[in-house]
C-alpha positions as CSV (number, residue, x, y, z in Angstrom):
1,X,0.0,0.0,0.0
2,X,1.3,3.4,-0.9
3,X,0.4,5.7,1.9
4,X,1.6,8.8,0.0
5,X,-0.9,8.1,-2.9
6,X,-3.9,7.3,-0.7
7,X,-3.7,10.4,1.4
8,X,-0.6,12.6,1.4
9,X,0.3,12.7,5.1
10,X,2.9,15.4,4.6
11,X,0.5,18.1,3.5
12,X,0.5,19.6,7.0
13,X,4.2,20.4,6.8
14,X,5.4,23.1,4.4
15,X,8.0,22.4,1.7
16,X,8.0,18.6,2.1
17,X,7.3,15.6,-0.1
18,X,6.1,12.1,0.9
19,X,8.3,9.1,0.3
20,X,6.6,5.7,0.6
21,X,8.4,3.0,2.7
22,X,7.5,-0.6,3.5
23,X,4.4,-0.3,5.6
24,X,4.8,3.4,6.3
25,X,6.0,6.8,4.9
26,X,8.5,9.5,5.5
27,X,8.3,13.2,4.9
28,X,11.5,14.8,3.4
29,X,12.3,18.4,2.6
30,X,12.0,19.3,-1.1
31,X,15.1,20.3,-3.0
32,X,16.6,23.6,-1.8
33,X,15.3,23.2,1.7
34,X,16.8,21.6,4.8
35,X,15.3,20.3,8.0
36,X,15.9,22.8,10.8
37,X,14.3,21.9,14.1
38,X,11.6,19.8,12.4
39,X,10.7,22.5,9.8
40,X,11.9,22.6,6.2
41,X,13.6,25.9,5.6
42,X,15.5,27.3,2.7
43,X,19.0,26.1,2.5
44,X,22.0,28.3,3.2
45,X,23.8,29.6,0.1
46,X,27.3,30.8,-0.3
47,X,27.0,33.5,-3.0
48,X,30.5,33.5,-4.5
49,X,34.1,32.2,-3.9
50,X,35.4,35.5,-2.5
51,X,32.5,36.2,-0.2
52,X,32.9,36.5,3.5
53,X,29.1,36.2,4.0
54,X,26.6,33.5,3.9
55,X,23.1,34.2,2.6
56,X,20.3,32.3,4.3
57,X,16.9,32.5,2.5
58,X,14.5,32.9,5.4
59,X,11.0,32.8,3.9
60,X,11.0,35.2,1.0
61,X,13.8,37.5,2.1
62,X,17.6,36.9,2.3
63,X,19.4,37.2,5.5
64,X,23.1,38.0,5.3
65,X,25.4,36.4,7.9
66,X,29.0,37.5,8.3
67,X,31.5,34.7,8.6
68,X,33.8,34.4,11.5
69,X,37.1,33.8,9.6
70,X,38.9,35.8,6.9
71,X,39.3,34.6,3.3
72,X,43.0,33.9,4.0
73,X,42.0,31.2,6.6
74,X,43.9,28.0,5.6
75,X,40.7,25.9,5.0
76,X,38.6,28.5,3.3
77,X,38.7,26.9,-0.1
78,X,37.8,23.5,1.3
79,X,34.9,24.9,3.3
80,X,33.5,26.7,0.2
81,X,33.6,23.6,-1.9
82,X,32.0,21.5,0.8
83,X,29.0,23.9,1.0
84,X,28.5,23.9,-2.8
């Protein structure tokens, strides 16, 4: 039985999609969203390689968050690539 097709149990949670499992279901965040404290919120973006800010899309407006390390930080390039 596909619980997601019979009655989508994820409709009460915003930005989710239902995934059928054996005898049950799971609600996952749609692409571009991440689970933060049980709610699917827009994912954090790193606008460009030389930026010292993160941009978090909170609802419909961007929130700019300054980083705590300078671009010259030894692992900056690795951190940037991991986020992308």
